[in-house]
Phi, psi and omega in degrees: 000140181281128177242149176235130179245134176258132177240129179233146179205159180213135171248137182239168173082020177296140179259137175255085183222188176298335180266026179303128187255008179050053179296136182208153174282134173275148187271054175212156178199164171239141182223136176280117180229154170273129187254116179284346179287307179267000179054049177232142179266154174064039181272135173288125181242127183265130181237143169225131181300134181097343178279145181281346180210163178254174179241121176271136180286350178057236174251195185291344185255337187222140169249158178208153175294149177224157184281078181205151179199161171279116181261347178209140180213093185248125180244138177235131176257119175256189181302312177224028183227148173231112184247155180225138169228117181237143176247134179244123172259133176211145176277138181216142175223149180300142176202172178237127178278108183291331181289320180262354181053054178212154180283153175283160181224147180287348179217124179220169161051234198229170175224146173239126180246151184242139176235150178233167179201168177233123180274115181290336181285313182268347183058043178228154176271162176209170178205162174207168178230157174235149179232152181287342185252038176238164182286140179244159354285157180233119181263135181249137178231156177296132180284349183264315184241359180065012176297133176299136181258307184191169176237136177261098187277327182222155182298140174304142179275141176230121185220132176279119180270315179223000000 
Protein backbone atom coordinates (compact mmCIF):
# COMPACT_ATOMS: atom_id res chain seq x y z
CA UNK A 1 0.00 0.00 0.00
CA UNK A 2 1.27 3.47 -0.85
CA UNK A 3 2.02 5.64 2.18
CA UNK A 4 2.90 9.34 2.28
CA UNK A 5 4.99 10.93 5.02
CA UNK A 6 5.25 14.70 5.52
CA UNK A 7 8.48 16.13 6.89
CA UNK A 8 8.65 19.76 8.03
CA UNK A 9 11.56 21.76 9.40
CA UNK A 10 12.59 25.34 10.07
CA UNK A 11 15.88 27.13 10.60
CA UNK A 12 15.72 30.62 12.14
CA UNK A 13 18.02 33.58 12.67
CA UNK A 14 19.40 33.95 9.15
CA UNK A 15 21.26 37.21 8.72
CA UNK A 16 20.82 39.42 5.69
CA UNK A 17 24.20 41.19 5.72
CA UNK A 18 27.41 41.48 3.75
CA UNK A 19 28.27 38.06 5.13
CA UNK A 20 25.12 36.50 3.64
CA UNK A 21 25.86 32.80 3.18
CA UNK A 22 23.02 31.77 0.84
CA UNK A 23 21.76 29.11 3.25
CA UNK A 24 19.60 26.50 1.50
CA UNK A 25 18.09 23.07 2.03
CA UNK A 26 19.85 20.35 0.05
CA UNK A 27 17.52 18.02 -1.80
CA UNK A 28 18.50 14.87 0.05
CA UNK A 29 17.57 13.30 3.37
CA UNK A 30 17.74 10.14 5.42
CA UNK A 31 14.68 8.67 7.10
CA UNK A 32 14.34 5.71 9.42
CA UNK A 33 11.81 3.35 7.82
CA UNK A 34 10.71 -0.24 8.30
CA UNK A 35 11.48 -2.08 5.06
CA UNK A 36 9.12 -4.80 3.89
CA UNK A 37 11.64 -5.85 1.20
CA UNK A 38 14.41 -6.97 3.58
CA UNK A 39 11.90 -7.41 6.45
CA UNK A 40 13.89 -5.24 8.85
CA UNK A 41 12.67 -2.47 11.14
CA UNK A 42 14.38 0.87 11.71
CA UNK A 43 16.46 0.92 8.52
CA UNK A 44 18.18 4.14 7.46
CA UNK A 45 16.82 4.95 4.01
CA UNK A 46 18.64 7.45 1.76
CA UNK A 47 16.58 9.77 -0.47
CA UNK A 48 17.55 12.25 -3.20
CA UNK A 49 14.98 14.46 -4.89
CA UNK A 50 14.44 13.43 -8.50
CA UNK A 51 15.45 9.80 -7.96
CA UNK A 52 12.81 7.17 -8.73
CA UNK A 53 13.75 5.04 -5.72
CA UNK A 54 15.51 5.27 -2.38
CA UNK A 55 18.27 3.12 -0.92
CA UNK A 56 17.64 1.00 2.20
CA UNK A 57 20.74 0.24 4.26
CA UNK A 58 19.43 -3.29 4.87
CA UNK A 59 21.83 -4.86 7.30
CA UNK A 60 25.52 -4.12 7.84
CA UNK A 61 26.57 -5.97 4.67
CA UNK A 62 24.04 -5.06 2.00
CA UNK A 63 22.12 -2.09 0.70
CA UNK A 64 19.25 -2.40 -1.75
CA UNK A 65 16.87 -0.17 -3.72
CA UNK A 66 13.47 0.29 -2.17
CA UNK A 67 10.12 1.54 -3.47
CA UNK A 68 10.27 5.05 -2.01
CA UNK A 69 10.96 8.57 -3.29
CA UNK A 70 10.75 12.26 -2.48
CA UNK A 71 7.51 13.32 -4.18
CA UNK A 72 7.50 16.93 -2.95
CA UNK A 73 10.22 19.34 -1.83
CA UNK A 74 8.96 22.85 -1.05
CA UNK A 75 11.22 25.52 0.44
CA UNK A 76 10.11 28.91 1.76
CA UNK A 77 12.47 31.79 2.54
CA UNK A 78 11.12 34.21 5.12
CA UNK A 79 12.66 37.32 6.62
CA UNK A 80 14.81 35.33 9.02
CA UNK A 81 13.48 31.81 8.42
CA UNK A 82 14.17 28.95 6.05
CA UNK A 83 11.39 26.36 6.07
CA UNK A 84 11.04 23.01 4.38
CA UNK A 85 8.05 20.78 3.63
CA UNK A 86 8.93 17.49 1.98
CA UNK A 87 6.67 14.60 1.02
CA UNK A 88 7.94 11.03 0.94
CA UNK A 89 5.98 8.34 -0.90
CA UNK A 90 6.84 4.74 -0.04
CA UNK A 91 5.31 1.34 -0.52
CA UNK A 92 4.71 -0.58 2.66
CA UNK A 93 3.18 -3.93 3.51
CA UNK A 94 2.79 -5.62 6.91
CA UNK A 95 5.69 -7.88 7.91
CA UNK A 96 7.48 -9.28 10.95
CA UNK A 97 11.19 -8.59 11.60
CA UNK A 98 12.54 -12.01 12.64
CA UNK A 99 15.84 -10.63 13.98
CA UNK A 100 14.19 -8.13 16.36
CA UNK A 101 11.00 -10.18 16.78
CA UNK A 102 8.70 -7.22 16.18
CA UNK A 103 6.15 -6.16 13.55
CA UNK A 104 6.92 -3.53 10.93
CA UNK A 105 5.24 -0.13 10.99
CA UNK A 106 4.54 2.38 8.18
CA UNK A 107 6.12 5.22 10.24
CA UNK A 108 9.10 4.99 12.54
CA UNK A 109 11.99 6.83 14.02
CA UNK A 110 13.89 9.86 12.90
CA UNK A 111 14.84 12.06 9.94
CA UNK A 112 18.11 13.75 8.97
CA UNK A 113 17.96 16.86 6.74
CA UNK A 114 20.86 18.57 5.01
CA UNK A 115 21.53 22.27 4.49
CA UNK A 116 24.24 23.92 2.43
CA UNK A 117 25.75 27.39 2.20
CA UNK A 118 28.42 29.45 0.46
CA UNK A 119 30.93 31.45 2.50
CA UNK A 120 31.58 34.79 0.76
CA UNK A 121 34.74 35.39 2.79
CA UNK A 122 36.52 32.10 1.97
CA UNK A 123 34.62 31.52 -1.30
CA UNK A 124 33.97 27.92 -0.31
CA UNK A 125 30.85 25.87 0.19
CA UNK A 126 29.86 24.13 3.38
CA UNK A 127 27.07 21.98 4.73
CA UNK A 128 25.57 20.64 7.93
CA UNK A 129 22.71 18.36 8.87
CA UNK A 130 19.98 18.39 11.48
CA UNK A 131 18.24 15.35 12.95
CA UNK A 132 14.94 14.94 14.71
CA UNK A 133 16.53 12.96 17.56
CA UNK A 134 19.06 15.54 18.83
CA UNK A 135 18.96 18.11 21.63
CA UNK A 136 17.64 21.59 20.76
CA UNK A 137 18.34 24.45 20.29
CA UNK A 138 21.26 23.79 17.96
CA UNK A 139 23.20 26.73 16.55
CA UNK A 140 25.00 26.36 13.23
CA UNK A 141 28.02 28.44 12.19
CA UNK A 142 30.10 28.64 9.03
CA UNK A 143 33.05 26.24 9.25
CA UNK A 144 35.21 28.70 7.26
CA UNK A 145 34.63 32.11 8.92
CA UNK A 146 32.62 31.09 12.07
CA UNK A 147 29.78 33.52 11.13
CA UNK A 148 26.49 32.34 12.72
CA UNK A 149 24.23 30.81 10.06
CA UNK A 150 21.00 29.72 11.74
CA UNK A 151 19.45 28.11 14.77
CA UNK A 152 17.52 24.86 14.80
CA UNK A 153 14.96 25.55 17.54
CA UNK A 154 12.66 22.54 17.23
CA UNK A 155 12.83 19.02 15.96
CA UNK A 156 11.76 18.39 12.34
CA UNK A 157 8.18 17.14 12.18
CA UNK A 158 7.39 13.67 10.80
CA UNK A 159 3.75 12.86 10.11
CA UNK A 160 2.05 9.97 8.30
CA UNK A 161 -0.54 11.45 5.89
CA UNK A 162 -1.89 8.30 4.23
